[in-house]
C-alpha positions as a Markdown table, in Angstrom:
| # | Residue | x | y | z |
|---|---|---|---|---|
| 1 | Met | -35.5 | 16.3 | -9.8 |
| 2 | Lys | -33.2 | 19.3 | -10.4 |
| 3 | Phe | -30.6 | 20.5 | -7.9 |
| 4 | Asn | -27.1 | 21.9 | -7.6 |
| 5 | Val | -24.0 | 20.0 | -6.6 |
| 6 | Lys | -21.3 | 22.0 | -5.0 |
| 7 | Ile | -17.9 | 20.5 | -5.3 |
| 8 | Leu | -14.8 | 21.6 | -3.5 |
| 9 | Arg | -12.2 | 21.9 | -6.3 |
| 10 | Phe | -8.4 | 22.1 | -6.1 |
| 11 | Asp | -5.9 | 21.9 | -8.9 |
| 12 | Pro | -2.3 | 22.2 | -7.6 |
| 13 | Glu | -1.1 | 23.4 | -10.9 |
| 14 | Lys | -3.1 | 26.6 | -10.8 |
| 15 | Asp | -4.8 | 27.0 | -7.4 |
| 16 | Lys | -3.3 | 28.3 | -4.1 |
| 17 | Lys | -6.3 | 27.0 | -2.1 |
| 18 | Ser | -9.5 | 25.1 | -2.6 |
| 19 | His | -12.6 | 26.7 | -3.9 |
| 20 | Trp | -16.2 | 25.8 | -4.5 |
| 21 | Glu | -17.7 | 25.2 | -8.0 |
| 22 | Val | -21.4 | 24.7 | -8.5 |
| 23 | Tyr | -23.0 | 22.5 | -11.2 |
| 24 | Pro | -26.7 | 22.3 | -12.0 |
| 25 | Val | -27.8 | 18.7 | -12.3 |
| 26 | Glu | -30.9 | 16.7 | -13.2 |
| 27 | Ala | -31.3 | 13.2 | -11.9 |
| 28 | Gln | -33.6 | 10.6 | -10.5 |
| 29 | Pro | -34.1 | 10.3 | -6.7 |
| 30 | Gly | -32.8 | 6.7 | -6.8 |
| 31 | Asp | -29.6 | 7.7 | -8.5 |
| 32 | Arg | -26.4 | 7.7 | -6.5 |
| 33 | Val | -24.0 | 10.6 | -5.8 |
| 34 | Leu | -21.4 | 8.7 | -7.8 |
| 35 | Asp | -23.8 | 8.8 | -10.9 |
| 36 | Val | -24.0 | 12.6 | -10.5 |
| 37 | Leu | -20.2 | 13.0 | -10.2 |
| 38 | Asn | -19.8 | 10.9 | -13.4 |
| 39 | Asp | -22.3 | 13.1 | -15.2 |
| 40 | Val | -20.4 | 16.2 | -14.1 |
| 41 | Lys | -17.1 | 14.7 | -15.3 |
| 42 | Trp | -18.4 | 13.3 | -18.6 |
| 43 | Tyr | -20.7 | 16.1 | -19.7 |
| 44 | Ala | -19.8 | 19.3 | -17.8 |
| 45 | Asp | -16.2 | 19.4 | -16.7 |
| 46 | Ser | -13.8 | 16.6 | -17.7 |
| 47 | Thr | -11.1 | 18.0 | -15.3 |
| 48 | Leu | -13.0 | 16.9 | -12.2 |
| 49 | Thr | -10.9 | 14.2 | -10.4 |
| 50 | Phe | -12.1 | 11.6 | -8.0 |
| 51 | Arg | -11.5 | 7.9 | -7.3 |
| 52 | Arg | -14.0 | 5.2 | -8.1 |
| 53 | Ser | -13.8 | 1.5 | -9.1 |
| 54 | Cys | -16.4 | -1.2 | -8.4 |
| 55 | Ala | -19.4 | 1.3 | -7.8 |
| 56 | His | -21.0 | -1.3 | -5.5 |
| 57 | Gly | -19.6 | -0.4 | -2.0 |
| 58 | Ile | -17.0 | -3.2 | -2.1 |
| 59 | Cys | -13.7 | -1.5 | -3.1 |
| 60 | Gly | -14.0 | 1.5 | -0.8 |
| 61 | Ser | -12.5 | 3.8 | -3.5 |
| 62 | Asp | -15.0 | 6.6 | -3.5 |
| 63 | Ala | -15.1 | 7.8 | 0.1 |
| 64 | Met | -15.7 | 11.5 | 0.3 |
| 65 | Leu | -17.4 | 14.1 | 2.4 |
| 66 | Ile | -21.1 | 14.4 | 1.3 |
| 67 | Asn | -23.1 | 17.1 | 3.0 |
| 68 | Gly | -20.4 | 17.2 | 5.7 |
| 69 | Arg | -20.4 | 13.5 | 6.5 |
| 70 | Asn | -18.1 | 10.7 | 5.3 |
| 71 | Arg | -19.9 | 8.4 | 2.9 |
| 72 | Leu | -19.3 | 6.2 | -0.1 |
| 73 | Ala | -20.5 | 8.0 | -3.2 |
| 74 | Cys | -21.6 | 4.7 | -4.7 |
| 75 | Lys | -23.9 | 3.8 | -1.8 |
| 76 | Thr | -25.4 | 7.3 | -1.1 |
| 77 | Leu | -28.8 | 7.8 | -2.8 |
| 78 | Leu | -29.7 | 11.3 | -3.9 |
| 79 | Gln | -33.1 | 11.0 | -2.2 |
| 80 | Asp | -31.3 | 10.6 | 1.2 |
| 81 | Val | -29.2 | 13.8 | 0.8 |
| 82 | Val | -31.0 | 16.3 | -1.4 |
| 83 | Lys | -34.5 | 17.5 | -2.3 |
| 84 | Asp | -35.8 | 18.9 | -5.6 |
| 85 | Gly | -34.5 | 22.4 | -6.0 |
| 86 | Gly | -31.9 | 22.0 | -3.2 |
| 87 | Ser | -28.1 | 21.4 | -3.3 |
| 88 | Ile | -25.5 | 18.9 | -2.0 |
| 89 | Thr | -21.9 | 19.5 | -1.1 |
| 90 | Val | -19.1 | 17.2 | -2.0 |
| 91 | Glu | -15.6 | 17.5 | -0.5 |
| 92 | Pro | -12.5 | 15.3 | -0.1 |
| 93 | Ile | -12.1 | 13.3 | 3.1 |
| 94 | Arg | -10.2 | 15.2 | 5.8 |
| 95 | Gly | -6.9 | 14.5 | 7.4 |
| 96 | Leu | -5.1 | 13.4 | 4.2 |
| 97 | Lys | -3.3 | 15.7 | 1.7 |
| 98 | Val | -5.5 | 16.7 | -1.2 |
| 99 | Glu | -3.8 | 15.8 | -4.5 |
| 100 | Lys | -6.5 | 17.2 | -6.8 |
| 101 | Asp | -10.2 | 17.9 | -6.3 |
| 102 | Leu | -11.6 | 14.9 | -4.4 |
| 103 | Leu | -8.5 | 12.8 | -4.7 |
| 104 | Val | -6.4 | 12.5 | -1.6 |
| 105 | Asp | -3.0 | 10.9 | -0.8 |
| 106 | Met | -3.9 | 7.5 | 0.8 |
| 107 | Glu | -0.3 | 6.5 | 1.6 |
| 108 | Pro | -0.3 | 7.6 | 5.2 |
| 109 | Phe | -3.5 | 5.6 | 5.7 |
| 110 | Phe | -1.9 | 2.5 | 4.2 |
| 111 | Asp | 1.3 | 3.0 | 6.1 |
| 112 | Ala | -0.8 | 2.7 | 9.3 |
| 113 | Tyr | -2.5 | -0.3 | 7.9 |
| 114 | Arg | 0.9 | -2.0 | 7.2 |
| 115 | Ala | 2.2 | -1.1 | 10.7 |
| 116 | Val | -0.2 | -3.5 | 12.4 |
| 117 | Met | 1.0 | -6.4 | 10.2 |
| 118 | Pro | -2.3 | -7.4 | 8.7 |
| 119 | Trp | -1.3 | -10.8 | 7.6 |
| 120 | Phe | -1.7 | -14.3 | 9.0 |
| 121 | Met | 1.1 | -15.4 | 11.4 |
| 122 | Asn | 1.5 | -19.0 | 12.4 |
| 123 | Asp | 4.7 | -20.9 | 12.2 |
| 124 | Asp | 3.2 | -24.3 | 13.1 |
| 125 | Ala | 3.4 | -27.0 | 10.5 |
| 126 | Pro | 0.3 | -26.7 | 8.3 |
| 127 | Pro | -2.3 | -29.4 | 8.8 |
| 128 | Ala | -3.3 | -31.9 | 6.1 |
| 129 | Thr | -6.5 | -29.9 | 5.5 |
| 130 | Glu | -7.4 | -26.2 | 6.2 |
| 131 | Arg | -6.9 | -24.6 | 9.6 |
| 132 | Val | -10.4 | -24.9 | 11.1 |
| 133 | Gln | -12.1 | -22.9 | 13.8 |
| 134 | Ser | -15.4 | -23.1 | 15.6 |
| 135 | Pro | -18.3 | -20.8 | 14.4 |
| 136 | Glu | -18.0 | -19.0 | 17.8 |
| 137 | Ala | -14.3 | -18.3 | 17.2 |
| 138 | Ala | -15.1 | -17.1 | 13.6 |
| 139 | Glu | -17.8 | -14.8 | 14.9 |
| 140 | Arg | -15.3 | -13.2 | 17.3 |
| 141 | Met | -13.3 | -11.7 | 14.4 |
| 142 | Asp | -16.2 | -11.4 | 12.0 |
| 143 | His | -16.8 | -7.6 | 12.2 |
| 144 | Gly | -13.2 | -6.7 | 11.6 |
| 145 | Ser | -13.0 | -8.9 | 8.5 |
| 146 | Asn | -15.8 | -6.8 | 6.9 |
| 147 | Cys | -13.6 | -3.7 | 6.6 |
| 148 | Ile | -13.0 | -2.5 | 3.0 |
| 149 | Leu | -10.3 | 0.1 | 3.9 |
| 150 | Cys | -12.3 | 3.0 | 2.6 |
| 151 | Ala | -10.8 | 5.3 | 5.3 |
| 152 | Cys | -14.2 | 6.7 | 6.2 |
| 153 | Cys | -13.7 | 5.9 | 9.8 |
| 154 | Thr | -10.1 | 7.1 | 10.1 |
| 155 | Thr | -10.7 | 10.4 | 8.3 |
| 156 | Ser | -13.8 | 11.1 | 10.5 |
| 157 | Cys | -11.6 | 10.9 | 13.6 |
| 158 | Pro | -10.8 | 14.3 | 15.2 |
| 159 | Ile | -7.7 | 12.8 | 16.8 |
| 160 | Tyr | -6.4 | 11.8 | 13.4 |
| 161 | Trp | -7.1 | 15.3 | 12.0 |
| 162 | Val | -4.7 | 16.8 | 14.5 |
| 163 | Asn | -2.2 | 14.0 | 14.9 |
| 164 | Gly | -1.4 | 12.2 | 11.7 |
| 165 | Ser | 0.9 | 9.8 | 13.5 |
| 166 | Tyr | -2.1 | 8.1 | 15.2 |
| 167 | Leu | -2.7 | 4.7 | 13.6 |
| 168 | Gly | -6.4 | 5.4 | 13.4 |
| 169 | Pro | -9.6 | 3.3 | 13.7 |
| 170 | Ala | -9.2 | 1.3 | 10.4 |
| 171 | Ala | -5.7 | 0.1 | 11.3 |
| 172 | Ile | -6.9 | -0.9 | 14.8 |
| 173 | Val | -9.9 | -2.8 | 13.3 |
| 174 | Gln | -7.5 | -4.7 | 11.0 |
| 175 | Ala | -5.4 | -5.6 | 14.0 |
| 176 | His | -8.5 | -6.7 | 15.9 |
| 177 | Arg | -9.3 | -9.1 | 13.1 |
| 178 | Phe | -6.0 | -11.0 | 13.6 |
| 179 | Ile | -5.6 | -10.5 | 17.4 |
| 180 | Phe | -8.9 | -12.4 | 17.9 |
| 181 | Asp | -8.3 | -15.0 | 15.2 |
| 182 | Ser | -7.9 | -18.3 | 17.0 |
| 183 | Arg | -5.6 | -19.6 | 14.2 |
| 184 | Asp | -3.2 | -16.7 | 14.4 |
| 185 | His | -0.1 | -16.5 | 16.7 |
| 186 | Gly | 0.9 | -12.8 | 16.1 |
| 187 | Ala | -1.3 | -11.1 | 18.7 |
| 188 | Glu | 1.7 | -10.2 | 21.0 |
| 189 | Val | 3.7 | -8.4 | 18.4 |
| 190 | Arg | 0.6 | -6.5 | 17.1 |
| 191 | Met | -0.3 | -5.4 | 20.6 |
| 192 | Ala | 3.2 | -4.1 | 21.1 |
| 193 | Val | 2.6 | -1.8 | 18.2 |
| 194 | Leu | -0.8 | -0.8 | 19.5 |
| 195 | Asn | 0.5 | -0.1 | 23.0 |
| 196 | Gln | 2.6 | 2.8 | 21.8 |
| 197 | Asn | 1.5 | 6.4 | 22.1 |
| 198 | Thr | 0.4 | 6.3 | 18.4 |
| 199 | Gly | -1.8 | 3.3 | 19.0 |
| 200 | Val | -5.1 | 2.6 | 20.8 |
| 201 | Trp | -4.5 | 5.0 | 23.7 |
| 202 | Arg | -5.0 | 8.0 | 21.3 |
| 203 | Cys | -8.6 | 7.0 | 20.9 |
| 204 | Arg | -11.0 | 9.3 | 22.8 |
| 205 | Thr | -14.2 | 7.3 | 22.1 |
| 206 | Ala | -15.9 | 10.0 | 20.1 |
| 207 | Tyr | -17.9 | 7.4 | 18.1 |
| 208 | Asn | -17.3 | 9.4 | 14.8 |
| 209 | Cys | -15.7 | 6.3 | 13.3 |
| 210 | Thr | -18.7 | 4.0 | 14.1 |
| 211 | Glu | -21.1 | 6.5 | 12.6 |
| 212 | Ala | -19.1 | 7.0 | 9.5 |
| 213 | Cys | -18.5 | 3.3 | 8.7 |
| 214 | Pro | -20.5 | 2.3 | 5.5 |
| 215 | Arg | -20.3 | -1.4 | 6.5 |
| 216 | Asp | -21.9 | -0.9 | 9.9 |
| 217 | Ile | -18.9 | -2.2 | 11.8 |
| 218 | Pro | -19.0 | -1.4 | 15.6 |
| 219 | Ile | -15.6 | 0.2 | 15.4 |
| 220 | Thr | -15.5 | 1.9 | 18.8 |
| 221 | Gln | -16.5 | -1.4 | 20.4 |
| 222 | Leu | -13.6 | -3.2 | 18.6 |
| 223 | Ile | -11.1 | -0.5 | 19.6 |
| 224 | Glu | -12.2 | -0.9 | 23.3 |
| 225 | Glu | -11.8 | -4.7 | 23.0 |
| 226 | Val | -8.3 | -4.2 | 21.7 |
| 227 | Lys | -7.6 | -1.8 | 24.6 |
| 228 | Arg | -8.6 | -4.5 | 27.0 |
| 229 | Ala | -6.6 | -7.1 | 25.3 |
| 230 | Val | -3.5 | -4.8 | 25.5 |
| 231 | Met | -4.1 | -4.1 | 29.2 |
| 232 | Tyr | -4.6 | -7.7 | 30.2 |
| 233 | Gln | -2.2 | -9.5 | 27.9 |
């Protein structure tokens, strides 16, 4: 099918503000948006800048706004977002500074990630074998461990757009993964971070984060579980 791809472009060396550029494209319905962006970069305009790595929905590098919705370009099929003769729009994710074209500064996002101390804490002497847990205990933290840190959830959050100090859904999901890990002993210090005015209480339960997640993580539910854990610790 033939269609147009409209990309919001910005080059800090020559542009004062972002502007749209349109590229005619021919592709198969089963191709991905990432394939189209690669074609534009390789054959139409080599200056187009965007992140991508594994191209299989694992690394989370190519999160962007496609037809107004946060998605991974490598998981979004053309047949789901455009018809023959139509057009699609591609923009950088919101809430983070645009460095160039579809490339944003991810440091604030990862600062929030580091703030919840996303590592295993347990000062007990290690056992002779691995630290075991029951299947039920493993299932308790299973959803949070599926996060790939693509930032789709955080940058779909209206609270994050207007308050960059908010830790955001992804950081809270990462905290949930360790707070509810039966082998970890760092829940108290993490909940102290989340109990501040930049933590879980900023969430307004808009469900944008859950709808944006490419891994189908029930993010709003996990945030509510963290809220209850903080309240009843």
